[in-house]
C-alpha positions in Angstrom: 6.3 2.8 10.1 8.0 -0.7 10.5 11.7 -1.1 11.1 13.0 -4.3 9.4 16.0 -4.7 11.6 19.5 -3.4 10.8 19.6 -3.8 7.0 23.4 -3.2 7.1 23.8 -6.6 8.8 26.1 -9.1 7.1 23.5 -11.9 7.1 19.8 -11.6 6.4 17.6 -13.0 9.2 16.5 -16.5 8.4 19.3 -17.3 6.0 20.1 -21.0 5.4 23.7 -21.6 4.5 24.1 -23.7 1.3 25.8 -23.5 -2.1 22.6 -21.7 -3.0 21.7 -19.6 0.1 18.0 -19.1 0.8 15.7 -17.7 3.4 13.4 -20.1 5.3 10.1 -18.5 6.4 9.4 -18.8 10.1 5.7 -18.9 10.5 3.1 -21.3 12.1 1.8 -23.3 9.2 1.3 -27.0 8.7 4.4 -29.1 7.8 2.9 -29.8 4.4 3.5 -26.1 3.5 7.0 -25.6 2.0 8.2 -22.1 1.3 11.4 -20.2 0.4 12.9 -16.9 -0.6 16.1 -16.8 -2.6 18.9 -14.3 -2.3 21.1 -13.1 -5.2 23.8 -15.6 -4.2 24.7 -19.0 -5.5 24.0 -18.6 -9.2 25.8 -18.6 -12.6 25.1 -15.0 -13.7 27.6 -12.2 -14.1 27.6 -8.4 -14.2 24.4 -6.8 -13.0 22.8 -10.2 -12.8 25.4 -11.7 -10.5 24.6 -14.3 -9.6 21.2 -15.9 -9.1 18.8 -14.0 -11.3 15.6 -16.1 -11.8 13.7 -13.8 -14.2 13.4 -13.9 -17.9 13.1 -10.7 -20.0 15.4 -8.6 -17.8 18.5 -8.9 -20.1 20.3 -11.8 -18.5 22.0 -14.4 -20.7 19.6 -17.3 -21.4 22.1 -20.0 -20.5 22.8 -18.5 -17.1 19.0 -18.1 -16.4 18.4 -21.8 -17.3 21.2 -22.9 -15.0 20.0 -20.7 -12.2 16.5 -22.2 -12.4 18.0 -25.7 -12.5 20.0 -24.9 -9.4 17.0 -23.6 -7.6 15.0 -26.8 -8.2 17.9 -29.0 -7.2 19.1 -27.1 -4.1 15.7 -26.7 -2.6 14.5 -30.2 -3.7 11.4 -28.6 -5.3 8.9 -31.0 -6.9 9.0 -28.9 -10.1 10.2 -25.6 -11.5 7.9 -22.8 -10.3 4.9 -21.9 -12.5 6.2 -18.4 -13.3 3.9 -15.4 -13.9 4.2 -12.5 -16.3 3.9 -9.8 -13.6 2.2 -6.5 -14.6 1.6 -4.7 -11.3 -2.1 -5.5 -11.3 -4.5 -7.5 -9.2 -5.3 -10.5 -11.3 -5.1 -13.9 -9.5 -4.6 -17.2 -11.3 -4.9 -20.8 -10.1 -1.6 -22.6 -10.4 -3.3 -25.8 -11.6 -4.3 -23.9 -14.7 -1.0 -22.2 -15.4 1.0 -23.5 -18.3 4.7 -23.0 -18.9 4.4 -20.8 -22.0 3.2 -18.2 -22.4 3.3 -17.3 -18.7 0.0 -15.8 -17.7 -0.3 -12.1 -16.9 -1.0 -12.0 -13.2 0.4 -10.8 -9.9 -0.9 -13.4 -7.6 -1.3 -17.2 -7.7 -3.1 -19.7 -5.5 -2.9 -23.5 -5.4 -4.7 -26.4 -3.7 -2.8 -29.3 -5.3 0.4 -30.8 -3.9 3.6 -30.7 -6.0 2.9 -27.4 -7.8 5.2 -24.5 -7.0 3.8 -21.0 -6.8 6.3 -18.1 -7.0 6.7 -14.4 -7.6 9.8 -12.5 -8.7 10.9 -9.3 -7.0 13.8 -6.8 -6.7 12.3 -4.2 -4.2 8.6 -5.0 -4.5 7.1 -7.0 -1.7 6.5 -10.7 -2.0 3.7 -12.1 0.2 3.1 -15.8 0.9 -0.2 -17.0 2.2 -1.3 -20.4 3.6 -4.1 -21.7 5.7 -3.1 -23.4 9.0 -4.4 -26.8 7.8 -2.1 -26.8 4.8 -4.8 -27.1 2.2 -4.3 -24.0 0.1 -1.3 -21.7 -0.5 -0.7 -18.5 -2.5 1.9 -16.0 -3.5 1.4 -12.3 -4.3 3.7 -9.7 -6.1 3.1 -6.6 -4.0 4.5 -3.5 -5.6 2.8 -0.2 -4.7 0.7 -0.4 -7.8 -0.5 -3.9 -7.2 -1.2 -3.2 -3.5 -3.2 -0.1 -4.5 -5.0 -2.2 -7.2 -6.1 -4.8 -4.6 -3.8 -7.7 -5.4 -3.6 -8.8 -1.8 -7.3 -8.6 -1.2 -8.0 -10.5 -4.4 -5.6 -13.3 -3.4 -7.3 -13.6 0.0 -10.6 -13.9 -1.7 -9.2 -16.6 -4.1 -7.9 -18.6 -1.1 -11.6 -19.2 -0.2 -10.9 -19.8 3.5 -12.0 -17.8 6.6 -9.4 -15.0 7.1 -8.9 -16.2 10.7 -7.5 -19.5 9.4 -4.8 -17.9 7.2 -1.2 -16.9 7.9 0.9 -14.5 5.9 4.7 -14.1 5.5 6.3 -11.0 4.1 9.5 -11.6 2.1 12.5 -9.4 1.3 11.5 -5.9 0.0 12.7 -2.4 0.1 12.2 -1.0 3.6 10.2 2.1 4.7 13.4 3.7 5.9 14.7 4.3 2.3 11.8 3.9 -0.2 11.2 7.4 -1.3 8.2 8.2 -3.6 6.5 11.3 -4.9 3.2 12.8 -3.9 1.4 11.2 -6.8 2.1 7.7 -5.4 0.6 8.7 -2.1 -2.5 10.2 -3.7 -3.1 7.1 -5.8 -2.7 4.8 -2.8 -4.9 6.9 -0.5 -7.6 7.0 -3.2 -7.6 3.2 -3.2 -7.3 2.8 0.6 -7.4 5.8 2.9 -6.0 3.7 5.7 -2.6 3.6 4.0 -2.0 7.2 5.0 -0.2 6.0 8.1 2.4 4.1 5.9 3.8 7.4 4.5 6.3 9.6 6.3 7.1 13.2 4.9 10.5 13.4 3.2 10.6 17.0 2.0 8.1 18.9 -0.2 6.2 16.5 -2.3 8.2 13.5 -1.3 7.5 10.6 1.2 9.0 7.5 2.6 6.6 4.6 1.8 6.6 1.4 4.0 5.4 -1.5 1.9 5.6 -3.8 4.8 3.2 -1.6 6.8 0.8 -1.4 3.9 0.6 -5.2 3.6 0.3 -5.7 7.4 -2.5 -3.2 7.6 -4.4 -4.7 4.7 -4.0 -8.2 6.1 -5.1 -7.2 9.6 -8.1 -5.3 8.3 -9.0 -8.3 6.2 -9.0 -10.4 9.4 -5.7 -12.3 9.0 -4.4 -12.7 12.5 -0.9 -14.0 11.8 1.5 -11.9 9.8 5.2 -12.7 9.9 8.5 -11.7 8.2 9.2 -8.2 6.9 12.8 -8.1 8.3 14.9 -7.1 5.3 15.8 -4.2 3.0 16.7 -5.2 -0.5 18.2 -1.7 -1.3 20.3 -1.7 1.8 21.8 -5.2 1.5 23.5 -5.3 -1.9 25.5 -8.4 -1.0 22.4 -10.5 -0.7 19.6 -8.9 -2.7 18.9 -7.3 -6.1 17.4 -3.9 -6.0 15.9 -2.1 -9.0 15.8 1.2 -7.1 19.5 0.9 -6.2 20.9 -0.6 -9.5 18.4 -0.2 -12.3 19.5 -3.1 -14.5 19.5 -6.1 -12.2 18.1 -9.6 -11.6 15.2 -10.8 -9.6 14.8 -13.0 -6.5 12.1 -15.7 -6.2 9.8 -16.2 -3.3 7.8 -19.4 -3.5 5.5 -21.9 -1.8 4.0 -25.3 -2.5 2.2 -28.1 -0.8 4.1 -31.4 -0.2 
């Protein structure tokens, strides 16, 4: 089981101070690869969406969402607004070059080989995974909830990258940690049926209950696929309410964005 640092800490590791605070991935990729993970801070939202919700269809006020997305692009100097997905906890991968604005495609992973196109996934406990090859020729983003990980979203994204696994790097963004993510026995059964090696990612938590370490699941899958460099995985969205939305903690809440593009 991984230990993502002290999630009670006042500041998340990697935080960049700014009017819109964000986390800068620390990983050995080409300088053409630009990546980010947002926090919940720096936005225009109120109530359960305070303040930087970036997801549609979660109940936030449309004007606040539009302002938050505008602030994201401006603060991080993005070449465009991310090509948002309609995430369904599956394993479908799309190419960013083929993704239009509306309607957003139903998919849980996206890859891109063209500069200036921003790939992103939205999360509030699920695990965002960024992928890039060391040469900076292809990037990707994966929405890794337990259902998507069990369905093979990460493996499908690696295949879509179409690069030798040894040339790839991965970065694991803010997610709920294995110290607090409690699930029932049916989740364990479904994940083990899909990948028996994930058994080591569960810790007993009373009869029929387990703690599930999504970071360990992703690391194991990446390592078994041959990806040598896996970074990040230092946060707990549930345990850091000042900085992160958490569906498990709050129910009605916003979503953070984790994104990547080629310059």
